[in-house]
C-alpha positions as CSV (number, residue, x, y, z in Angstrom):
1,M,-1.1,-10.9,11.5
2,A,1.0,-7.7,11.8
3,Q,1.3,-5.8,8.8
4,R,5.1,-5.6,7.9
5,K,6.9,-2.3,7.8
6,V,7.9,-1.1,4.2
7,G,11.8,-0.3,4.2
8,I,14.5,0.8,2.2
9,K,14.1,-2.0,0.2
10,D,10.8,-2.0,-0.6
11,I,10.9,1.9,-1.4
12,A,14.1,1.1,-4.1
13,A,12.2,-1.7,-5.9
14,R,9.0,0.6,-6.7
15,A,11.1,3.8,-7.5
16,G,13.6,1.7,-9.4
17,V,17.1,2.6,-7.7
18,S,19.3,1.1,-5.7
19,I,19.5,1.3,-1.9
20,S,22.1,2.3,-1.6
21,T,20.8,5.7,-3.7
22,V,17.3,5.6,-1.4
23,S,19.9,5.3,1.5
24,H,21.7,8.6,0.6
25,V,18.2,10.4,-0.3
26,I,16.6,10.2,3.2
27,N,20.3,10.4,5.2
28,G,21.3,13.0,3.0
29,T,24.7,11.8,2.7
30,A,25.6,12.1,-1.3
31,P,24.4,14.8,-4.1
32,I,21.7,13.2,-5.8
33,S,19.5,14.6,-8.8
34,D,16.3,16.6,-8.0
35,E,14.3,13.6,-10.3
36,V,16.0,10.4,-8.6
37,R,15.0,12.6,-5.2
38,D,12.0,13.3,-5.6
39,R,10.7,10.0,-6.8
40,V,12.4,8.2,-4.2
41,I,10.8,10.7,-1.6
42,R,6.9,10.4,-3.5
43,V,7.3,6.6,-2.8
44,A,8.4,7.1,0.6
45,R,5.4,9.4,1.2
46,D,3.2,7.1,-0.1
47,V,3.9,3.9,1.4
48,G,4.2,6.1,4.8
49,Y,7.6,5.5,5.5
50,L,8.6,9.3,5.4
51,D,6.1,10.1,8.3
52,R,8.1,7.3,10.2
53,R,11.1,9.1,9.9
54,K,9.9,12.3,10.2
55,N,8.4,11.4,13.6
56,K,12.3,10.4,14.6
57,G,13.4,13.4,13.0
58,T,16.1,11.4,10.8
59,I,14.5,12.4,7.3
60,A,17.0,14.3,4.8
61,S,14.2,17.1,3.8
62,L,16.7,19.5,2.3
63,R,17.2,19.4,-1.3
64,K,18.6,22.8,-2.2
65,I,19.0,25.7,0.1
66,L,19.3,30.1,-0.5
67,L,22.3,31.5,1.1
68,A,21.3,35.1,1.6
69,I,24.7,37.1,1.7
70,P,25.3,40.6,2.3
71,Q,28.1,41.7,-0.3
72,D,30.8,42.5,2.8
73,A,30.0,38.9,3.8
74,M,30.5,36.9,0.1
75,P,33.5,34.7,-0.1
76,E,36.0,36.9,-2.5
77,N,35.7,39.2,0.2
78,D,38.9,38.3,1.7
79,V,39.0,41.4,4.7
80,N,35.9,39.8,6.4
81,L,37.7,36.5,7.8
82,V,34.8,35.3,10.0
83,S,32.1,35.1,7.2
84,W,34.5,33.5,4.9
85,T,35.4,30.8,7.3
86,I,31.7,29.7,8.6
87,L,31.2,30.3,4.6
88,S,33.7,27.5,3.9
89,T,32.6,25.0,6.2
90,L,28.8,25.7,5.6
91,M,29.5,24.8,2.0
92,Q,31.5,21.6,2.8
93,E,28.6,20.1,5.1
94,S,26.3,20.8,2.6
95,E,28.2,18.9,0.3
96,S,28.9,16.1,2.3
97,R,25.2,16.0,2.9
98,G,24.2,16.2,-0.6
99,I,22.4,19.7,-1.0
100,R,22.6,22.3,-3.2
101,I,23.6,26.3,-2.2
102,V,22.3,28.8,-4.5
103,V,24.2,32.0,-3.5
104,H,21.7,35.2,-3.5
105,E,23.5,38.5,-3.6
106,I,21.5,40.7,-0.6
107,D,21.3,44.9,-2.4
108,H,20.5,46.6,1.1
109,A,19.0,48.8,-1.7
110,D,16.3,45.9,-2.5
111,A,12.8,45.6,-1.4
112,F,12.7,43.0,1.5
113,R,10.5,40.9,-0.2
114,Q,13.3,39.6,-2.7
115,V,14.6,37.3,-0.9
116,P,12.2,34.8,-0.1
117,E,10.6,35.7,-3.6
118,A,14.5,34.7,-5.0
119,A,14.0,31.0,-2.3
120,R,10.7,30.6,-4.2
121,A,12.6,31.3,-7.8
122,V,15.0,28.2,-7.4
123,D,12.4,25.7,-5.7
124,A,14.7,25.9,-2.5
125,D,13.7,24.3,0.7
126,G,15.2,27.3,3.3
127,I,17.0,30.0,3.7
128,I,20.3,30.5,5.4
129,L,20.8,34.4,5.9
130,V,24.3,35.4,7.0
131,N,25.1,38.6,9.1
132,D,21.7,41.0,7.7
133,D,19.4,40.9,11.2
134,R,17.1,44.0,10.0
135,P,13.9,43.5,11.7
136,A,11.8,44.2,8.1
137,L,13.6,41.3,6.4
138,L,13.4,38.8,9.0
139,K,9.5,39.6,9.5
140,E,9.3,39.5,5.3
141,I,11.4,36.2,5.7
142,C,9.1,34.6,8.4
143,N,5.7,35.5,6.5
144,S,6.9,33.8,3.7
145,K,6.6,30.5,5.6
146,I,9.7,29.4,4.3
147,P,11.9,27.4,6.8
148,A,15.0,29.8,7.2
149,V,18.0,30.2,9.8
150,L,19.7,33.3,10.7
151,I,23.9,33.1,11.1
152,N,25.8,35.4,13.2
153,G,23.2,37.8,13.4
154,E,20.5,38.4,15.9
155,D,17.0,38.8,16.0
156,P,15.1,39.7,19.3
157,E,11.3,39.1,18.2
158,M,12.5,35.9,17.5
159,H,11.2,35.8,14.0
160,I,13.4,32.8,12.7
161,N,15.7,30.4,13.7
162,S,19.1,31.8,14.5
163,V,22.9,30.4,15.5
164,T,25.1,33.2,16.7
165,P,28.4,33.0,19.4
166,G,27.5,33.4,23.1
167,N,28.6,37.2,22.5
168,R,27.4,38.9,26.0
169,F,28.8,36.3,28.2
170,A,32.3,35.7,25.9
171,A,32.7,39.0,26.1
172,Q,32.6,39.3,30.1
173,K,34.8,36.3,30.1
174,A,37.0,38.4,28.1
175,T,36.8,41.3,30.3
176,Q,37.4,39.5,33.2
177,R,40.7,38.0,31.8
178,L,42.4,41.9,31.8
179,I,40.4,42.3,35.1
180,E,42.6,39.1,36.4
181,L,46.0,40.4,35.4
182,G,45.8,44.0,37.4
183,H,43.9,46.1,34.2
184,R,41.1,48.7,35.9
185,R,41.1,51.0,33.1
186,I,40.6,49.3,29.4
187,I,39.3,50.6,25.8
188,H,36.7,48.9,24.2
189,L,37.6,49.2,20.5
190,T,34.1,48.8,18.5
191,W,31.8,49.5,15.6
192,Q,27.9,50.8,15.2
193,G,25.5,48.8,13.2
194,R,25.7,45.0,14.8
195,R,23.2,44.2,17.4
196,T,26.1,40.7,17.7
197,V,28.4,43.3,18.2
198,D,26.3,45.7,20.8
199,R,26.2,42.5,23.2
200,R,30.0,42.6,23.1
201,L,30.0,46.2,24.9
202,D,27.0,44.6,27.2
203,G,29.5,41.8,28.5
204,F,32.5,44.2,28.4
205,H,30.3,47.0,30.9
206,D,29.5,43.5,32.8
207,A,32.7,42.4,33.7
208,F,33.3,46.0,35.1
209,Q,30.0,45.3,37.1
210,D,30.8,42.4,38.2
211,N,33.8,43.0,40.1
212,G,32.5,46.4,41.2
213,L,34.7,48.3,39.2
214,D,34.3,52.3,38.7
215,I,32.4,52.3,35.7
216,D,34.5,55.0,34.0
217,G,37.1,52.5,33.9
218,A,35.3,51.0,31.0
219,I,36.1,53.2,28.0
220,T,34.2,52.9,24.4
221,L,35.9,53.8,21.2
222,I,34.2,53.5,18.3
223,A,35.8,52.8,14.7
224,E,34.4,53.5,11.6
225,G,34.1,50.1,11.0
226,Y,35.2,46.1,11.3
227,E,38.3,46.6,8.7
228,P,41.8,47.0,10.4
229,R,41.8,50.2,8.6
230,H,39.2,51.6,10.5
231,A,40.9,50.8,13.6
232,E,44.0,51.8,12.9
233,A,42.6,55.3,12.1
234,A,40.2,55.1,15.3
235,V,43.7,54.1,18.2
236,R,45.7,56.7,15.9
237,D,43.3,59.8,16.6
238,W,42.7,58.4,20.4
239,L,46.2,58.7,20.9
240,A,47.2,62.0,19.6
241,R,44.2,63.2,21.9
242,H,45.9,61.4,25.1
243,P,49.5,60.6,24.6
244,D,50.1,59.8,27.8
245,L,47.5,56.9,27.8
246,D,45.4,58.4,30.7
247,G,46.0,55.3,32.5
248,V,45.0,53.1,30.1
249,T,46.6,49.8,30.2
250,A,44.6,47.3,27.6
251,I,42.4,47.2,24.8
252,F,39.7,45.1,24.0
253,C,38.6,44.8,20.7
254,A,35.2,43.6,19.2
255,A,36.9,41.7,16.6
256,D,40.5,40.5,15.8
257,N,40.3,42.6,12.8
258,L,40.1,45.7,14.7
259,A,42.9,44.2,16.7
260,F,45.1,44.0,14.1
261,G,44.4,47.4,13.0
262,A,45.0,48.8,17.4
263,M,48.6,46.7,17.5
264,K,49.8,48.5,14.2
265,A,48.5,51.7,15.5
266,L,50.3,51.4,19.0
267,K,53.3,50.0,17.4
268,S,53.1,53.3,15.3
269,A,53.4,55.4,18.1
270,G,56.1,53.5,19.8
271,L,54.5,51.5,22.2
272,T,55.1,48.4,22.9
273,V,52.2,45.2,23.0
274,P,51.8,44.3,25.6
275,D,54.3,45.7,27.1
276,D,52.6,48.9,27.4
277,V,49.2,47.7,25.7
278,S,47.6,44.9,26.3
279,V,45.4,43.9,23.4
280,M,42.4,40.8,23.2
281,G,40.3,40.2,19.9
282,F,37.5,38.4,19.5
283,D,36.3,35.7,16.5
284,G,39.3,33.9,16.6
285,V,40.7,33.8,13.4
286,G,43.6,32.1,11.8
287,L,45.8,34.9,11.1
288,G,45.5,35.7,14.8
289,E,47.9,32.9,16.1
290,L,50.6,33.9,13.5
291,H,50.6,37.5,14.4
292,V,53.8,39.0,16.1
293,P,53.1,39.3,19.0
294,A,50.6,36.0,18.5
295,L,46.9,37.6,19.4
296,S,44.9,36.6,22.9
297,T,41.0,36.1,21.6
298,V,38.0,34.9,22.1
299,I,37.5,31.3,20.2
300,V,34.2,31.5,18.5
301,P,33.6,27.8,17.2
302,L,33.2,28.9,13.2
303,D,34.0,25.8,12.4
304,E,30.2,24.8,13.7
305,F,27.9,27.4,12.7
306,G,27.2,25.6,9.1
307,S,26.5,21.9,10.4
308,A,24.3,23.6,13.1
309,A,22.7,25.6,11.0
310,L,21.1,23.4,9.1
311,E,20.4,21.3,11.6
312,L,18.3,23.4,12.8
313,L,16.9,24.2,8.9
314,E,16.4,20.2,8.8
315,S,14.3,20.3,12.0
316,S,12.0,23.1,10.8
317,A,11.8,21.5,7.7
318,N,10.4,18.4,8.6
319,A,7.9,19.6,11.6
320,D,4.4,19.7,10.9
321,S,2.4,21.8,9.3
322,K,1.8,24.4,13.1
323,K,3.5,27.1,13.7
324,R,6.9,26.2,15.7
325,A,8.2,29.0,18.4
326,A,11.7,30.0,16.6
327,R,15.3,28.5,18.3
328,R,17.5,30.9,19.1
329,L,21.2,28.7,19.5
330,E,24.2,30.2,21.0
331,L,27.5,28.6,20.7
332,G,29.5,28.6,23.5
333,C,33.5,30.6,23.0
334,E,36.9,30.0,24.9
335,V,39.4,32.7,25.6
336,V,43.1,32.1,24.9
337,T,45.6,34.1,26.4
338,R,48.7,34.6,23.7
339,A,51.8,37.3,24.1
340,S,49.6,40.2,22.9
341,V,48.4,40.3,26.9
342,G,50.1,40.4,29.8
343,P,50.0,42.5,33.4
344,P,49.7,46.3,33.4
345,P,52.9,48.1,33.4
346,R,54.4,48.9,37.0
């Protein structure tokens, strides 16, 4: 006679807990104390139940995660609305799965090994790294063998898993939308220091090349940073040097924050959006729709980053001991045309 498979009822009896508690531990559907969770997992492993569930990829292996964040992406930073939205939904998703988040602020002066050391110090099951894609840091995390996911960053060497917008193709689509409206000289307002932002510049150039347009019409303007004040200063300076606009009829910004600053500079110069200059953003933060005029932008599914990162981390934690190739997940983006974009002036 075939031996009966052990189920959660048997695990509950052996662990001295309720069936619902075992279900919450296995499925990650409610916060459970570390002591009870460890006891349930230990029993599930001893009776072979854990292996069966892992083979199906349905075991909730994450109990505690180290969330490593640069200071400018911390929740209390009211300028970086993109990171704020990503972190907010990540926290909500983690809470619903019963996963504890331990925040570690990254000090760029620190040694790179301090992130994996911090994860070990709190006995974390994995690391979620936000925005910081410095190669040395990614390599150090990879060498630590701790499951990890990079959110909103780019890892060309594929050291660890990552979740990012489809930056290049989305930027190409946004620029294509402007070209279809008749714009031929367009400024791409951006800033330096982020690979993800560089991909948006690549997409901007792709659209000109795809349409056989003179690449001289694709003008790059570099702001000091991503904040609205940086964009306002960059556009104000460019307008001082080009009071006749030099044929430019649109500005495609690498972030909504830059678009807000650009529109302020245009208004200060007596120019109207979109009658004189159209403005397109990138990110889709909530303020864009409330802006006057409402901001045309690339809508990034910011509320999906948290669940996608947790699923990648869960998958890595459930993988067997052999080395597994890193996965890069790019999320599709949508271009939304609002009042800030129109045809070029006659």
